[in-house]
ROBAZA-460237 format. One line per field, with one value per residue: residue number from 1; residue in three letters; y, x, z of N, C-alpha, C, O in turn. Coordinates in nm, 4 decimals. Example, Ala and Ser with C-alpha at 12.3 -4.5 7.8 and 13.67 -1.06 7.14 Angstrom:
<recs>
guza (1 | 2)
miza (ALA | SER)
n.y (-0.5690 | -0.2250)
n.x (1.3190 | 1.2850)
n.z (0.7800 | 0.7080)
ca.y (-0.4500 | -0.1060)
ca.x (1.2300 | 1.3670)
ca.z (0.7800 | 0.7140)
c.y (-0.3300 | 0.0030)
c.x (1.3200 | 1.2900)
c.z (0.7800 | 0.7870)
o.y (-0.3319 | 0.1138)
o.x (1.4236 | 1.3409)
o.z (0.8465 | 0.8039)
</recs>
This chain:
<recs>
guza (1 | 2 | 3 | 4 | 5 | 6 | 7 | 8 | 9 | 10 | 11 | 12 | 13 | 14 | 15 | 16 | 17 | 18 | 19 | 20 | 21 | 22 | 23 | 24 | 25 | 26 | 27 | 28 | 29 | 30 | 31 | 32 | 33 | 34 | 35 | 36 | 37 | 38 | 39 | 40 | 41 | 42 | 43 | 44 | 45 | 46 | 47 | 48 | 49 | 50 | 51 | 52 | 53 | 54 | 55 | 56 | 57 | 58 | 59 | 60 | 61 | 62 | 63 | 64 | 65 | 66 | 67 | 68 | 69 | 70 | 71 | 72 | 73 | 74 | 75 | 76 | 77 | 78 | 79 | 80 | 81 | 82 | 83 | 84 | 85 | 86 | 87 | 88 | 89 | 90 | 91 | 92 | 93 | 94 | 95 | 96 | 97 | 98 | 99 | 100 | 101 | 102 | 103 | 104 | 105 | 106 | 107 | 108 | 109 | 110 | 111 | 112 | 113 | 114 | 115 | 116 | 117 | 118 | 119 | 120 | 121 | 122 | 123 | 124 | 125 | 126 | 127 | 128 | 129 | 130 | 131 | 132 | 133 | 134)
miza (MET | GLY | VAL | LYS | GLY | ARG | LEU | LYS | ASP | MET | SER | LEU | VAL | ASP | ILE | ILE | GLN | ILE | PHE | ALA | THR | GLU | ARG | LYS | THR | VAL | ALA | ILE | HIS | LEU | GLY | SER | GLU | MET | GLY | TYR | GLY | CYS | VAL | TYR | LEU | LYS | ASN | GLY | TYR | ILE | ILE | HIS | ALA | THR | TYR | ARG | GLU | PHE | ALA | GLY | SER | SER | ALA | LEU | PHE | GLN | LEU | LEU | ALA | TRP | LYS | ASP | GLY | GLU | PHE | GLU | VAL | GLU | ILE | ASP | ALA | VAL | THR | ASP | GLU | ARG | SER | ILE | ASN | LYS | PRO | ALA | GLU | ALA | VAL | VAL | LEU | GLU | GLY | LEU | ARG | LEU | LEU | ASP | GLU | SER | ARG | ALA | ARG | GLY | GLY | VAL | LYS | GLY | ALA | TYR | THR | GLY | ASP | MET | GLU | SER | ILE | ARG | LEU | ILE | ASN | LYS | LEU | LEU | ASP | LEU | GLY | ILE | LEU | GLU | LYS | ASN)
n.y (-15.7895 | -15.6683 | -15.6754 | -15.4270 | -15.2268 | -15.1402 | -15.1611 | -15.1671 | -15.3014 | -15.5424 | -15.7236 | -15.7280 | -15.9808 | -16.1398 | -16.0935 | -16.1934 | -16.4621 | -16.5492 | -16.5340 | -16.6903 | -16.9411 | -17.0023 | -17.0303 | -16.8204 | -16.5768 | -16.2632 | -15.9046 | -15.7156 | -15.4071 | -15.1458 | -14.8571 | -14.5677 | -14.3011 | -14.3559 | -14.4312 | -14.6193 | -14.9594 | -15.2918 | -15.6276 | -15.9291 | -16.2250 | -16.5466 | -16.8097 | -16.8654 | -16.8383 | -16.6112 | -16.3940 | -16.1501 | -15.8309 | -15.4848 | -15.1776 | -14.8493 | -14.7970 | -15.0608 | -15.4125 | -15.7424 | -15.9728 | -15.7916 | -15.5648 | -15.6720 | -15.7441 | -15.4947 | -15.3928 | -15.5663 | -15.4630 | -15.2489 | -15.0863 | -14.9465 | -14.8112 | -14.8192 | -15.0861 | -15.2616 | -15.5297 | -15.6707 | -15.8844 | -16.1601 | -16.0222 | -15.9805 | -15.9989 | -15.9518 | -15.9495 | -16.1227 | -16.1649 | -16.3091 | -16.6457 | -16.8393 | -17.0364 | -16.8647 | -16.8787 | -16.9399 | -16.7137 | -16.5075 | -16.5907 | -16.5734 | -16.2978 | -16.1961 | -16.2998 | -16.1619 | -15.8990 | -15.9138 | -15.9643 | -15.7255 | -15.5443 | -15.6232 | -15.5319 | -15.2669 | -15.1417 | -15.0685 | -14.8761 | -14.8655 | -15.1224 | -15.3176 | -15.2848 | -15.3631 | -15.6238 | -15.7436 | -15.7159 | -15.8844 | -16.1277 | -16.1415 | -16.1677 | -16.4121 | -16.5852 | -16.5587 | -16.6732 | -16.9329 | -16.9993 | -16.9939 | -17.2084 | -17.1892 | -17.1833 | -17.4286 | -17.5608 | -17.6887)
n.x (0.9809 | 0.6580 | 0.3224 | 0.1487 | -0.1403 | -0.4643 | -0.7889 | -1.0021 | -0.9010 | -0.8128 | -0.9777 | -1.0294 | -1.1127 | -0.9978 | -0.7243 | -0.6906 | -0.7594 | -0.5528 | -0.3178 | -0.3948 | -0.4335 | -0.1732 | -0.0747 | 0.0513 | 0.2152 | 0.1171 | 0.0597 | -0.2095 | -0.2408 | -0.4718 | -0.6036 | -0.8070 | -1.0376 | -1.2075 | -1.0649 | -0.8173 | -0.7213 | -0.6331 | -0.5438 | -0.4436 | -0.2769 | -0.1785 | 0.0111 | -0.1830 | -0.4239 | -0.6716 | -0.5980 | -0.6258 | -0.7845 | -0.8161 | -0.9959 | -1.0707 | -1.2365 | -1.2891 | -1.2229 | -1.1151 | -1.3592 | -1.5692 | -1.4331 | -1.3049 | -1.5284 | -1.6327 | -1.4209 | -1.4263 | -1.6334 | -1.5343 | -1.4943 | -1.3035 | -0.9765 | -0.6450 | -0.4073 | -0.1538 | 0.0605 | 0.2342 | 0.4880 | 0.5549 | 0.4839 | 0.4038 | 0.1805 | 0.0987 | -0.1568 | -0.4690 | -0.7609 | -0.9272 | -0.9741 | -0.9953 | -1.0277 | -0.9417 | -1.1258 | -1.3715 | -1.4198 | -1.4300 | -1.6484 | -1.8560 | -1.8480 | -1.9189 | -2.1760 | -2.3058 | -2.2771 | -2.4305 | -2.6836 | -2.7159 | -2.7217 | -2.9597 | -3.1364 | -3.1045 | -2.8882 | -2.5372 | -2.3878 | -2.2455 | -2.1482 | -2.2293 | -2.2827 | -2.5004 | -2.7045 | -2.5432 | -2.2872 | -2.2998 | -2.3373 | -2.0936 | -1.9137 | -2.0010 | -1.9527 | -1.6742 | -1.6001 | -1.6878 | -1.5151 | -1.2726 | -1.3015 | -1.4072 | -1.6785 | -1.9243 | -2.1235 | -2.4518)
n.z (9.8797 | 9.8117 | 9.6780 | 9.4955 | 9.4239 | 9.2810 | 9.4179 | 9.2428 | 9.0305 | 9.1308 | 9.3577 | 9.7181 | 9.7968 | 9.5944 | 9.6453 | 9.9064 | 9.8594 | 9.6865 | 9.8497 | 10.0652 | 9.9506 | 9.8841 | 10.1332 | 10.2741 | 10.4857 | 10.5463 | 10.5411 | 10.4439 | 10.3396 | 10.3230 | 10.1683 | 10.1297 | 10.0423 | 10.2423 | 10.4592 | 10.6443 | 10.6432 | 10.7516 | 10.6853 | 10.8214 | 10.7385 | 10.8388 | 10.7559 | 10.5648 | 10.6985 | 10.8027 | 11.0523 | 11.1804 | 11.1564 | 11.0916 | 11.0983 | 11.1117 | 11.4134 | 11.4418 | 11.4826 | 11.3946 | 11.2631 | 11.2045 | 11.1132 | 10.8863 | 10.7280 | 10.6611 | 10.5094 | 10.2920 | 10.1459 | 10.0062 | 9.6980 | 9.5615 | 9.5961 | 9.7319 | 9.7578 | 9.9360 | 9.9677 | 10.2246 | 10.2583 | 10.4753 | 10.7045 | 11.0435 | 11.3267 | 11.6694 | 11.7439 | 11.7554 | 11.6300 | 11.4742 | 11.3823 | 11.1629 | 10.8627 | 10.5624 | 10.3484 | 10.4720 | 10.6320 | 10.4396 | 10.2809 | 10.4707 | 10.5187 | 10.2640 | 10.2447 | 10.4544 | 10.3599 | 10.1284 | 10.2394 | 10.3805 | 10.1704 | 10.0507 | 10.2386 | 10.2063 | 10.3214 | 10.3911 | 10.2053 | 9.8894 | 9.9049 | 9.7207 | 9.3744 | 9.2393 | 9.0916 | 8.8910 | 8.9938 | 9.2176 | 9.0870 | 8.9509 | 9.1681 | 9.2805 | 9.0635 | 9.0521 | 9.2977 | 9.2501 | 9.0359 | 9.1715 | 9.3316 | 9.5844 | 9.6255 | 9.5409 | 9.2775 | 9.3164)
ca.y (-15.6956 | -15.7117 | -15.6427 | -15.3042 | -15.2097 | -15.0757 | -15.2579 | -15.1783 | -15.3962 | -15.6698 | -15.7067 | -15.7839 | -16.1251 | -16.1992 | -16.0834 | -16.2903 | -16.5976 | -16.5809 | -16.5582 | -16.8008 | -17.0642 | -17.0246 | -17.0433 | -16.7161 | -16.4855 | -16.1302 | -15.7982 | -15.6470 | -15.2697 | -15.0870 | -14.7157 | -14.4975 | -14.1844 | -14.4055 | -14.4559 | -14.7182 | -15.0886 | -15.3911 | -15.7666 | -16.0131 | -16.3689 | -16.6243 | -16.9427 | -16.8786 | -16.8127 | -16.4720 | -16.3924 | -16.0203 | -15.7230 | -15.3576 | -15.0689 | -14.7469 | -14.8466 | -15.2015 | -15.5155 | -15.8760 | -15.9982 | -15.6721 | -15.4811 | -15.7387 | -15.7377 | -15.3598 | -15.3788 | -15.6427 | -15.3816 | -15.1447 | -15.1051 | -14.8826 | -14.7756 | -14.8785 | -15.1918 | -15.3026 | -15.6531 | -15.6785 | -16.0262 | -16.2026 | -15.9287 | -16.0509 | -15.9202 | -16.0274 | -15.9474 | -16.2370 | -16.1401 | -16.4044 | -16.7698 | -16.9255 | -17.0386 | -16.7447 | -16.9010 | -16.9334 | -16.5747 | -16.4300 | -16.6284 | -16.5143 | -16.1540 | -16.1709 | -16.3283 | -16.0496 | -15.7824 | -15.9352 | -15.9436 | -15.5828 | -15.4811 | -15.6538 | -15.4472 | -15.1274 | -15.0873 | -15.0733 | -14.8003 | -14.8967 | -15.2609 | -15.3794 | -15.1879 | -15.4184 | -15.7679 | -15.7883 | -15.7271 | -16.0069 | -16.2400 | -16.1460 | -16.2233 | -16.5541 | -16.6554 | -16.5596 | -16.7729 | -17.0626 | -17.0205 | -17.0172 | -17.3323 | -17.1622 | -17.2296 | -17.5354 | -17.5678 | -17.8096)
ca.x (0.8982 | 0.5200 | 0.2399 | 0.0703 | -0.2379 | -0.5925 | -0.8954 | -1.0899 | -0.8363 | -0.8002 | -1.0562 | -0.9746 | -1.1401 | -0.8938 | -0.5952 | -0.6924 | -0.7589 | -0.4192 | -0.2207 | -0.4439 | -0.4054 | -0.0277 | -0.0439 | 0.1494 | 0.2002 | 0.1226 | -0.0306 | -0.2675 | -0.2711 | -0.5716 | -0.6282 | -0.8962 | -1.0970 | -1.2843 | -0.9753 | -0.7106 | -0.7490 | -0.5284 | -0.5831 | -0.3255 | -0.2871 | -0.0650 | 0.0054 | -0.3065 | -0.5405 | -0.6920 | -0.5871 | -0.6588 | -0.8179 | -0.8480 | -1.0491 | -1.1209 | -1.2428 | -1.3279 | -1.1199 | -1.1694 | -1.4505 | -1.6460 | -1.3444 | -1.2865 | -1.6516 | -1.6426 | -1.3186 | -1.4699 | -1.7295 | -1.4656 | -1.4884 | -1.1838 | -0.8762 | -0.5151 | -0.3632 | -0.0139 | 0.0798 | 0.3647 | 0.5204 | 0.6126 | 0.4479 | 0.3368 | 0.1187 | 0.0683 | -0.3028 | -0.5395 | -0.9035 | -0.9960 | -0.8975 | -1.0722 | -0.9740 | -0.9763 | -1.2460 | -1.4895 | -1.4399 | -1.4699 | -1.7858 | -1.9454 | -1.8522 | -1.9965 | -2.3156 | -2.3560 | -2.2876 | -2.5449 | -2.8039 | -2.7247 | -2.7627 | -3.1010 | -3.2106 | -3.0804 | -2.7761 | -2.3995 | -2.3697 | -2.1236 | -2.1052 | -2.2505 | -2.3384 | -2.6194 | -2.7078 | -2.4286 | -2.1720 | -2.3204 | -2.3125 | -1.9488 | -1.8501 | -2.0355 | -1.8769 | -1.5329 | -1.5882 | -1.6997 | -1.3905 | -1.1641 | -1.3279 | -1.4553 | -1.8167 | -1.9513 | -2.2616 | -2.5254)
ca.z (9.8082 | 9.8039 | 9.5627 | 9.5102 | 9.3178 | 9.3104 | 9.4438 | 9.1264 | 8.9406 | 9.2017 | 9.4799 | 9.8412 | 9.7911 | 9.5098 | 9.7138 | 10.0169 | 9.8040 | 9.6342 | 9.9562 | 10.1480 | 9.8768 | 9.8940 | 10.2769 | 10.3028 | 10.5981 | 10.4870 | 10.5842 | 10.3294 | 10.3809 | 10.2340 | 10.1921 | 10.0376 | 10.1071 | 10.3568 | 10.5709 | 10.6337 | 10.7051 | 10.7336 | 10.7064 | 10.8417 | 10.7184 | 10.8878 | 10.6964 | 10.4895 | 10.7823 | 10.8426 | 11.1987 | 11.2381 | 11.0632 | 11.1572 | 11.0163 | 11.2028 | 11.5512 | 11.4376 | 11.4727 | 11.3735 | 11.1517 | 11.1682 | 11.0313 | 10.7576 | 10.6504 | 10.6047 | 10.4052 | 10.1753 | 10.0715 | 9.9296 | 9.5530 | 9.5098 | 9.6948 | 9.7023 | 9.8482 | 9.9317 | 10.0420 | 10.2904 | 10.2758 | 10.6036 | 10.8125 | 11.1535 | 11.4320 | 11.7910 | 11.7586 | 11.6978 | 11.6485 | 11.3874 | 11.3712 | 11.0729 | 10.7258 | 10.4857 | 10.2676 | 10.5588 | 10.6734 | 10.3225 | 10.2457 | 10.5707 | 10.4926 | 10.1429 | 10.2771 | 10.5332 | 10.2719 | 10.0404 | 10.3208 | 10.4089 | 10.0456 | 10.0312 | 10.3329 | 10.1715 | 10.3990 | 10.3412 | 10.0821 | 9.8148 | 9.9196 | 9.5910 | 9.2808 | 9.1780 | 9.0715 | 8.8106 | 9.0844 | 9.2952 | 8.9972 | 8.9284 | 9.2873 | 9.2911 | 8.9596 | 9.0920 | 9.4042 | 9.1832 | 8.9621 | 9.2667 | 9.4043 | 9.7195 | 9.6197 | 9.4455 | 9.2298 | 9.3583)
c.y (-15.7528 | -15.6700 | -15.5158 | -15.2985 | -15.1355 | -15.1835 | -15.2692 | -15.2755 | -15.5356 | -15.6533 | -15.7673 | -15.9343 | -16.1953 | -16.2026 | -16.1868 | -16.4314 | -16.6386 | -16.6175 | -16.6683 | -16.9346 | -17.1017 | -17.0410 | -16.9439 | -16.6401 | -16.3456 | -16.0330 | -15.7301 | -15.5099 | -15.2077 | -14.9412 | -14.6574 | -14.3728 | -14.2253 | -14.4368 | -14.5598 | -14.8464 | -15.1837 | -15.5297 | -15.8488 | -16.1592 | -16.4333 | -16.7663 | -16.9680 | -16.8579 | -16.6640 | -16.4710 | -16.2591 | -15.9224 | -15.5997 | -15.2595 | -14.9725 | -14.8022 | -14.9953 | -15.2921 | -15.6490 | -15.8834 | -15.8736 | -15.5765 | -15.5420 | -15.7250 | -15.5995 | -15.3398 | -15.4547 | -15.5623 | -15.2759 | -15.1818 | -15.0439 | -14.8409 | -14.8424 | -14.9893 | -15.2144 | -15.4247 | -15.6555 | -15.8254 | -16.0493 | -16.1034 | -16.0054 | -15.9507 | -16.0110 | -16.0340 | -16.0713 | -16.2196 | -16.2329 | -16.5307 | -16.8705 | -16.9306 | -16.9180 | -16.7620 | -16.8866 | -16.7895 | -16.4902 | -16.4630 | -16.5696 | -16.3642 | -16.1201 | -16.1975 | -16.2124 | -15.9236 | -15.7944 | -15.9141 | -15.7958 | -15.5067 | -15.5025 | -15.5684 | -15.2987 | -15.0635 | -15.0988 | -15.0080 | -14.8373 | -15.0397 | -15.3358 | -15.2745 | -15.2412 | -15.5670 | -15.8184 | -15.8033 | -15.8535 | -16.1295 | -16.2547 | -16.2089 | -16.3723 | -16.6348 | -16.6650 | -16.6655 | -16.9142 | -17.0969 | -17.0566 | -17.1457 | -17.3130 | -17.2072 | -17.3413 | -17.5301 | -17.6956 | -17.8714)
c.x (0.7581 | 0.4535 | 0.1619 | -0.0316 | -0.3604 | -0.6989 | -0.9918 | -1.0321 | -0.8248 | -0.8679 | -0.9855 | -0.9988 | -1.0321 | -0.7590 | -0.5866 | -0.6819 | -0.6209 | -0.3239 | -0.2652 | -0.4128 | -0.2584 | 0.0192 | 0.0642 | 0.1145 | 0.2230 | 0.0349 | -0.0783 | -0.3123 | -0.3633 | -0.5922 | -0.7203 | -0.9463 | -1.1790 | -1.1955 | -0.8697 | -0.7551 | -0.6354 | -0.5840 | -0.4541 | -0.3599 | -0.1612 | -0.0826 | -0.1282 | -0.4338 | -0.5512 | -0.6905 | -0.6284 | -0.6928 | -0.8510 | -0.9012 | -1.1187 | -1.1213 | -1.2760 | -1.2057 | -1.1886 | -1.2611 | -1.5264 | -1.5619 | -1.3289 | -1.4106 | -1.6703 | -1.5411 | -1.3570 | -1.5656 | -1.6619 | -1.4591 | -1.3634 | -1.0969 | -0.7464 | -0.4856 | -0.2143 | -0.0009 | 0.2228 | 0.3908 | 0.5885 | 0.5874 | 0.3703 | 0.2766 | 0.0960 | -0.0822 | -0.3632 | -0.6880 | -0.9902 | -0.9104 | -0.9776 | -1.0016 | -1.0250 | -1.1069 | -1.3724 | -1.5213 | -1.4895 | -1.6138 | -1.8867 | -1.9590 | -1.9354 | -2.1451 | -2.3772 | -2.3717 | -2.4084 | -2.6762 | -2.8239 | -2.7720 | -2.9122 | -3.1897 | -3.1902 | -2.9668 | -2.6455 | -2.3866 | -2.2382 | -2.0775 | -2.1182 | -2.3117 | -2.4617 | -2.6061 | -2.5889 | -2.3038 | -2.1826 | -2.2904 | -2.1627 | -1.8762 | -1.8784 | -1.9587 | -1.7295 | -1.5091 | -1.6022 | -1.5709 | -1.2750 | -1.1841 | -1.3751 | -1.6004 | -1.8269 | -2.0968 | -2.3233 | -2.5963)
c.z (9.7938 | 9.6747 | 9.5939 | 9.3980 | 9.3648 | 9.3248 | 9.3262 | 9.0236 | 9.0007 | 9.3370 | 9.6008 | 9.8471 | 9.7102 | 9.5818 | 9.8252 | 9.9625 | 9.7546 | 9.7469 | 10.0515 | 10.0811 | 9.8866 | 10.0380 | 10.3216 | 10.4305 | 10.5431 | 10.5647 | 10.4575 | 10.3789 | 10.2761 | 10.2690 | 10.0862 | 10.1083 | 10.2292 | 10.4766 | 10.5383 | 10.7029 | 10.6774 | 10.7661 | 10.7157 | 10.8172 | 10.7736 | 10.8378 | 10.6275 | 10.5686 | 10.8103 | 10.9945 | 11.2610 | 11.1265 | 11.1448 | 11.0536 | 11.1104 | 11.3452 | 11.5580 | 11.4298 | 11.4498 | 11.2523 | 11.1088 | 11.0836 | 10.8917 | 10.6709 | 10.5894 | 10.4925 | 10.2778 | 10.0874 | 9.9846 | 9.7826 | 9.4931 | 9.6266 | 9.6538 | 9.8019 | 9.8302 | 10.0207 | 10.0939 | 10.3245 | 10.4111 | 10.7168 | 10.9194 | 11.2512 | 11.5520 | 11.8153 | 11.6929 | 11.7275 | 11.5633 | 11.3833 | 11.2897 | 10.9384 | 10.6477 | 10.4089 | 10.3513 | 10.5984 | 10.5565 | 10.2824 | 10.3433 | 10.5474 | 10.3708 | 10.1657 | 10.3547 | 10.4485 | 10.1791 | 10.1155 | 10.3509 | 10.2857 | 10.0223 | 10.1227 | 10.3038 | 10.2480 | 10.3238 | 10.2046 | 10.0172 | 9.8271 | 9.7876 | 9.4995 | 9.2111 | 9.1566 | 8.9908 | 8.8971 | 9.1687 | 9.2101 | 8.9711 | 9.0467 | 9.3024 | 9.1872 | 8.9948 | 9.1999 | 9.3486 | 9.1100 | 9.0541 | 9.3468 | 9.5459 | 9.7315 | 9.5192 | 9.4050 | 9.2803 | 9.2426)
o.y (-15.8718 | -15.6345 | -15.4984 | -15.3571 | -15.0761 | -15.2836 | -15.3722 | -15.3266 | -15.6353 | -15.5773 | -15.8478 | -16.0082 | -16.2988 | -16.3036 | -16.2589 | -16.5120 | -16.7512 | -16.7205 | -16.7335 | -17.0297 | -17.2195 | -17.0627 | -16.9786 | -16.6398 | -16.3123 | -16.0728 | -15.6911 | -15.4988 | -15.2158 | -14.9055 | -14.6929 | -14.3419 | -14.1406 | -14.4661 | -14.5849 | -14.8424 | -15.1594 | -15.5471 | -15.8394 | -16.2104 | -16.3811 | -16.8346 | -17.0794 | -16.8598 | -16.5983 | -16.5384 | -16.2535 | -15.9296 | -15.6092 | -15.2580 | -15.0090 | -14.8493 | -15.0507 | -15.2543 | -15.6659 | -15.8116 | -15.8516 | -15.5136 | -15.4716 | -15.6969 | -15.5881 | -15.2765 | -15.4113 | -15.5897 | -15.2185 | -15.2940 | -15.0845 | -14.8368 | -14.9130 | -14.9868 | -15.1897 | -15.4240 | -15.6439 | -15.8829 | -15.9680 | -16.1012 | -16.0852 | -15.8344 | -16.1317 | -16.1134 | -16.1185 | -16.2547 | -16.2352 | -16.5227 | -16.9733 | -16.8405 | -16.8751 | -16.6707 | -16.8271 | -16.7490 | -16.4099 | -16.3727 | -16.5211 | -16.3097 | -16.0254 | -16.1262 | -16.1693 | -15.8499 | -15.6968 | -15.8535 | -15.7463 | -15.4151 | -15.4112 | -15.5369 | -15.2139 | -14.9419 | -15.1348 | -15.0754 | -14.8402 | -15.0769 | -15.4090 | -15.1860 | -15.1701 | -15.6287 | -15.9267 | -15.8942 | -15.9227 | -16.2238 | -16.3661 | -16.2930 | -16.4498 | -16.7411 | -16.7678 | -16.7388 | -17.0059 | -17.2094 | -17.1389 | -17.1876 | -17.4097 | -17.2622 | -17.3488 | -17.4991 | -17.7992 | -17.9735)
o.x (0.7413 | 0.5187 | 0.1142 | -0.0126 | -0.3621 | -0.6986 | -1.0575 | -1.1053 | -0.8269 | -0.8206 | -0.8934 | -0.9141 | -0.9803 | -0.6888 | -0.4875 | -0.6041 | -0.5773 | -0.2567 | -0.1808 | -0.3708 | -0.2240 | 0.1377 | 0.1555 | 0.0001 | 0.3329 | -0.0517 | 0.0024 | -0.4109 | -0.3370 | -0.5976 | -0.7127 | -0.9038 | -1.2162 | -1.2464 | -0.8372 | -0.8189 | -0.5517 | -0.6604 | -0.3670 | -0.4593 | -0.0509 | -0.1789 | -0.1804 | -0.5425 | -0.4510 | -0.7711 | -0.6620 | -0.6375 | -0.9073 | -0.8582 | -1.2135 | -1.0183 | -1.2897 | -1.1005 | -1.3062 | -1.2440 | -1.5462 | -1.6142 | -1.3388 | -1.3992 | -1.7190 | -1.5720 | -1.3235 | -1.5779 | -1.7269 | -1.4230 | -1.3208 | -1.1413 | -0.7399 | -0.5327 | -0.1575 | -0.0457 | 0.3189 | 0.3231 | 0.6696 | 0.6620 | 0.2820 | 0.3166 | 0.0766 | -0.1296 | -0.3157 | -0.7354 | -1.1123 | -0.7876 | -1.0217 | -0.9252 | -1.1389 | -1.1893 | -1.4702 | -1.6376 | -1.5814 | -1.6922 | -1.9920 | -2.0690 | -2.0140 | -2.2301 | -2.4885 | -2.4691 | -2.4794 | -2.7694 | -2.9366 | -2.8535 | -2.9828 | -3.3037 | -3.2514 | -2.9494 | -2.6436 | -2.3760 | -2.1335 | -1.9772 | -2.0275 | -2.3844 | -2.5222 | -2.5082 | -2.5379 | -2.2237 | -2.0827 | -2.2258 | -2.1102 | -1.7881 | -1.7881 | -1.9052 | -1.6663 | -1.4104 | -1.5349 | -1.5218 | -1.1902 | -1.0952 | -1.3831 | -1.6410 | -1.7488 | -2.1837 | -2.2571 | -2.6631)
o.z (9.7668 | 9.5765 | 9.7060 | 9.2914 | 9.4726 | 9.2531 | 9.3113 | 8.9389 | 8.9284 | 9.4216 | 9.5865 | 9.8972 | 9.7524 | 9.5788 | 9.8369 | 10.0135 | 9.7786 | 9.7407 | 10.1130 | 10.1471 | 9.8963 | 10.0632 | 10.3965 | 10.4760 | 10.4987 | 10.6427 | 10.3731 | 10.4519 | 10.1562 | 10.3867 | 9.9686 | 10.2196 | 10.3104 | 10.5849 | 10.4223 | 10.8082 | 10.5905 | 10.8610 | 10.6292 | 10.8687 | 10.7572 | 10.8727 | 10.6315 | 10.5108 | 10.8383 | 11.0586 | 11.3793 | 11.0167 | 11.2539 | 10.9383 | 11.1799 | 11.3932 | 11.6671 | 11.3782 | 11.4820 | 11.1538 | 10.9893 | 10.9916 | 10.7912 | 10.5516 | 10.4770 | 10.3916 | 10.1675 | 9.9680 | 9.8972 | 9.7470 | 9.3850 | 9.7413 | 9.5532 | 9.9156 | 9.7238 | 10.1354 | 10.0178 | 10.4097 | 10.4554 | 10.8147 | 10.8881 | 11.2571 | 11.5375 | 11.8966 | 11.5896 | 11.8356 | 11.5783 | 11.3811 | 11.3410 | 10.9040 | 10.6659 | 10.4047 | 10.3059 | 10.5980 | 10.5728 | 10.2533 | 10.3019 | 10.5554 | 10.3736 | 10.1125 | 10.3242 | 10.4640 | 10.1549 | 10.0626 | 10.3473 | 10.2962 | 9.9793 | 10.0884 | 10.3688 | 10.2408 | 10.2061 | 10.1021 | 10.0818 | 9.7661 | 9.7480 | 9.5447 | 9.1308 | 9.1985 | 9.0195 | 8.8752 | 9.1886 | 9.2561 | 8.9692 | 9.0287 | 9.3339 | 9.2186 | 8.9703 | 9.1947 | 9.3957 | 9.1196 | 9.0198 | 9.4210 | 9.6217 | 9.8339 | 9.4243 | 9.4864 | 9.2869 | 9.2586)
</recs>
């Protein structure tokens, strides 16, 4: 049995971090009015993501921008697809950096709701140990 919920209560970053830290193999299924996406982790590594016609990092980066929708985690789900091969933390940080840059340029509608959202994400990454203060 997996975990279900809403992205407004638990973000995709949080979900990935939990299962990556535990080195789990899972499929994170996401759905909203924007469509359906899926992120696969194998032993804590993000190995594949899909969203609409996108696959790999580009799909994951778009899914990270979702503020609401439903998610369901399928434990021990596997895929033969392999479009990403990096530690989860590295991929998530790159995605958040790209989203922040896009927001600064006025792109990616709905990616961030403002500076408070950026601060919340940065604080969460600090709390999780993904980022460190200099």
